[in-house]
N, C-alpha and C positions, 0 to 999 in steps of 0.2 A: 680299131673300129669304134671302141668305146670313146676314145679321145675325139674321133671325128664326130660322132653323134653328140658328144658333149659340146663341141665347138658350134655345131649347127644349132643346138638348143640355145646356146648363149646368144647367137645372132638373132634367132627368132624372138627370144625374150626381149632383146634390146629394141627390135623393130616394133614389138607390141607395146613396149613402154613409151616409145616415141609417138605412136599413133593413138592419140587420145583427145578428148575435148579440151580445148584451150579457152581461157577466158581473159578478157582484158577490160580495164576501166578506160572509158573514153570521154573526153570533154568536147562539147560542140556548143553552138550558141544560136540564139534567136532574139533579134531586136535588142542586142546588147546584154542579154542575160545568159550567163553560163549555165549549161545543162550538163548533167553528169549521168552518163549511160554506161552500159556494160554489154560487151559483145562476146558471144560464145560460138565456137565452131569446132568441128572435128577435123584435125589436120590429116586424117587418113583418107578423107574424101577429096578426090581430085577434081579440078575444074570448077566451073561456076555452078551455083545451086540456088534455089529459091531462098529468099530472105523472109524472116518473121520479125515483126515489130511487136514486142510484148509490152502491153500497157498495164501499169501497176494498179493495185487497189488504192483506196483513198488514204492509206497509210503512207504512201510514197514509194519510190523505187528502192525497196528494201531487199533483203536476202531472198524473200519468197519469189519475187519477179525474176531475180537473177537465177534462181534454181530452175524456174520454168524455162528460161532462155537456154540453160544447159541441157535440159530435157529435150528441147527441140533440136539442139545441136547433136545430141545422141541419135536423132532420127535422120541426120544427114543435112539439116538446114543450117544456115548461118542466122543466128537470132540476136536481136538487140533489145535489152530491157531499157526502155527510154525513160526520160525524166520529164514529167509534165509540170512539176512544181517549180523547178529552177534551183540551181545551187545544190541539188541533191537533198533538198529538205525532206525530213521525215516527221510525220505527225506522231506525237507521243500520247495523244488521247483523242477521243472523238471530237472534242471542240476544235482542236487544231486541224484535224482531218476535214471537218465540215468547212472550216475557213478556207483551207488550201483548195479543196475540191470545188467549193463554191466560186472561187475566183476564176476557175477554168470554165465551169458550166455557164457562168454569167457573162463570159467574154468569148464568144465563138471565134473572133479574129485571133485572140491570143492562143486559144486552143489549137487552131489550125496552124498558126506560125510555129508553135513548138512541135507539133506533130510533123509538119513539113521538114523542119530542121532535122528531126530524127530520121525521117524517110530518106532525105538526101545523104545523111551520114552513112546509113546502112548501105545505100545504093553504091557508095564509093568503095565499099569493101571489095578487095580483089576477088574474093570467093563468091560474090553475089551476082546473080542474074537480075539486073535492075528492072527487067520487064516482068519479073515474077516475085512480087512482094505482097505479103499478107499482114493483117493486123489482128492480134489476139489480145483481148482485154479481160480483166478480172474485176468484178464489182464496178467501181468507178471507171476502171479502164475499159470494161465492156461497153459502157455507155458512150465513152469517148470514141471507141472504135466504130460503133454504129453511127455516131454523128459524123465521123470522117467519111464513112461510106455515103451517107446522105449528102455530104458536101461534094461528092463526085471525085474523091481521091482515086488515083490510078492503082487500085488494089485488086489483086486476083481473088482474095477471100477476106472475109471478116468473121471472126468467131468471138462471141460474147459468152463468157462463163459467169453466170449469176449477175449479169449487168442489167441496169435499168433499161427498159424498152420504150418508155414514154418520150415524146418529143413535141415541141411547139412548131417544128418545121418538118412535117412528114415528107418522105421521099416522093419525088415526082417521077413520072414515067421516063425512063431513059437516063436518069441522073446517076443511079447506082451502077457502078461498073463491076463490083465484086459479087461473088457468091456469098450469101450471108447465112450464118448459123447462130442460133441462140440456145443455150443450155441452162435451164433453171429448175428449181424444185417447187413442188406443189405446196410445201410448207413454208414458203418464203413470203413474209408479209410485205417485203419491199417490191416484189413483182407479183401482184395479185392476178387472178384469172382474167379480169377485165383488161388488164394491161397487155397480157399475152394475146388475147383475142384482137385487140386494137392493132397490135404489131403485126399479127398475121394478115389482117385486112390491109394494112399499109403496104406490106411486101407484095401481096397479091395484086393490089391496085397498081403498084409501080412496076409490075412485071419482073420482079427480082427472083432469081433462082435462090431458094432459101430452104432452111431446115430448122424446125423448132422442136426441141425435145424437153419434156418435163419429167423429172425424176420423183417418184413417190416418196414422201417423207423427208425429202431433202430441204434444208433450210438455206438461208442466205450464207454466202461464203463457203459453200459445201466442199470446195476443192482445196481449201487451205487447212492443213493439219493444225495450224495455230489458232483456228477459229474458236475451238472450245475454250482455250485459255483466255483469249481476248473477250469472248462473250461473257465469261464469268467475271473477269476483272472489271469490265465496264457495263455490265448488265445489259448486254445487247442480244437480240434474237438471232444469233448466228451460231453455226455448229458445223463441224467437219462431218462428212458422210463418205466413208471409204468406198462404198459401192458406187455412189454417184460420181465420185472423183474418177474412179477407174473406168467406168462406162463412158463418161463424157470425154475423157482423154482419148480413149480408143476411137470413139465416133468422130471426135474432132480431127484426129490424124487422118482418118479415112476421108473426111470432107475436104481437108486441105489437099490431099493427094489428087482427088478428083478435080478440084478447082484449078490446080496447077496444070493439069493435063488438058483442060478445056481450052478452046481457041478464044 
């Protein structure tokens, strides 16, 4: 009997070891530029599932965005940390980050081409339901995600974590197809109260299903545990806030689940 139980235990352990989040580096392209992304999924989940496009902070598609992709995979999604800068470029300081992000913000056509390339790459994944894709962005990536929603991308949901809300091209009624959520802090100088108010008015006027959450005491980049270190190194007004990180993650997951259920 002991031998039988031991054998069953070994089989169970082997099955558990095989069922885990898998990650793979992927190359794709847009207008001749190679883009370097990362796809994560749980191989224990069977069948097609919604896909999540994770858009990086202004530092580039680094380990943080990859970790977020794995976190979404743990929730049963297939997630892709995409590359908006090309060739997997990573900024080593704020000047480089400002340069790389500025090239994207100042060229909407380029931004859309690189986003579309990532969308199409994720949609081709065998585990992804191409009709259920969302975009989740952090800081710079949050602004990009919102702009893609404004451009009418076929997304079910867009979530912006401490991403800029301002735009020169506000959403028009009927343009945004996604449910939209913004999570920011009231101690974030990058996203002042007036910007939040203007964004709320924009979403209301465009008839968008949306959610806006402000966390007390949270600064810019509150979801990134590396924010304290980066803030000190480069004298930037950013800081990690564990409470806001945990709360926004939980509320973001609930928002995604509702958006994917909606017709």
